ZAMARGU-4260 file (C-alpha; in steps of 0.2 Angstrom, whole numbers, plus 5000, padded with zeros to 4 digits):
<rodrens>
0) 5137/5444/5836 | 5135/5426/5839 | 5140/5430/5858 | 5127/5443/5859 | 5113/5431/5852
5) 5118/5416/5862 | 5117/5427/5878 | 5099/5433/5873 | 5095/5414/5868 | 5100/5410/5886
10) 5090/5423/5894 | 5075/5418/5884 | 5074/5433/5874 | 5074/5426/5856 | 5058/5421/5848
15) 5059/5405/5837 | 5059/5415/5821 | 5074/5426/5828 | 5083/5409/5830 | 5081/5405/5812
20) 5089/5420/5804 | 5097/5436/5809 | 5088/5449/5798 | 5080/5456/5814 | 5097/5462/5821
25) 5098/5473/5806 | 5080/5478/5801 | 5080/5493/5811 | 5096/5500/5805 | 5093/5497/5787
30) 5076/5505/5787 | 5082/5521/5794 | 5095/5522/5781 | 5093/5537/5768 | 5093/5533/5749
35) 5111/5538/5747 | 5116/5527/5761 | 5106/5513/5754 | 5115/5517/5737 | 5132/5516/5745
40) 5129/5500/5754 | 5123/5492/5739 | 5137/5497/5730 | 5148/5489/5743 | 5139/5473/5742
45) 5142/5474/5722 | 5160/5475/5725 | 5174/5462/5721 | 5180/5463/5739 | 5163/5458/5745
50) 5161/5444/5732 | 5178/5438/5738 | 5172/5439/5756 | 5156/5430/5753 | 5165/5416/5743
55) 5179/5413/5756 | 5166/5412/5771 | 5155/5400/5761 | 5171/5389/5755 | 5176/5389/5774
60) 5159/5385/5781 | 5158/5370/5767 | 5175/5363/5769 | 5179/5365/5789 | 5166/5356/5800
65) 5172/5367/5814 | 5169/5383/5805 | 5153/5388/5814 | 5157/5407/5815 | 5161/5407/5796
70) 5144/5399/5791 | 5135/5411/5804 | 5144/5425/5796 | 5140/5420/5779 | 5121/5418/5783
75) 5122/5436/5792 | 5130/5444/5777 | 5117/5436/5766 | 5102/5442/5777 | 5110/5460/5778
80) 5112/5459/5759 | 5095/5453/5756 | 5088/5467/5767 | 5097/5481/5757 | 5092/5475/5741
85) 5073/5474/5747
</rodrens>
């Protein structure tokens, strides 16, 4: 995902808002989900495995100055969760 957005940015295809958060990458896909698919996605975000993943990404991002990918993944996961909960 980071490679894709970096390439779009290099080509001048990203707006300033798109550089700040990744919600735009998920919005159209989430909007097209059925109620049952949204329910399944919500269930995934409330699972112990997802909690562990989010905790691990945040911990790695906070404790490793070179973990740009972990910080980016944590931010994108948060954006996706916010979209699904909305």
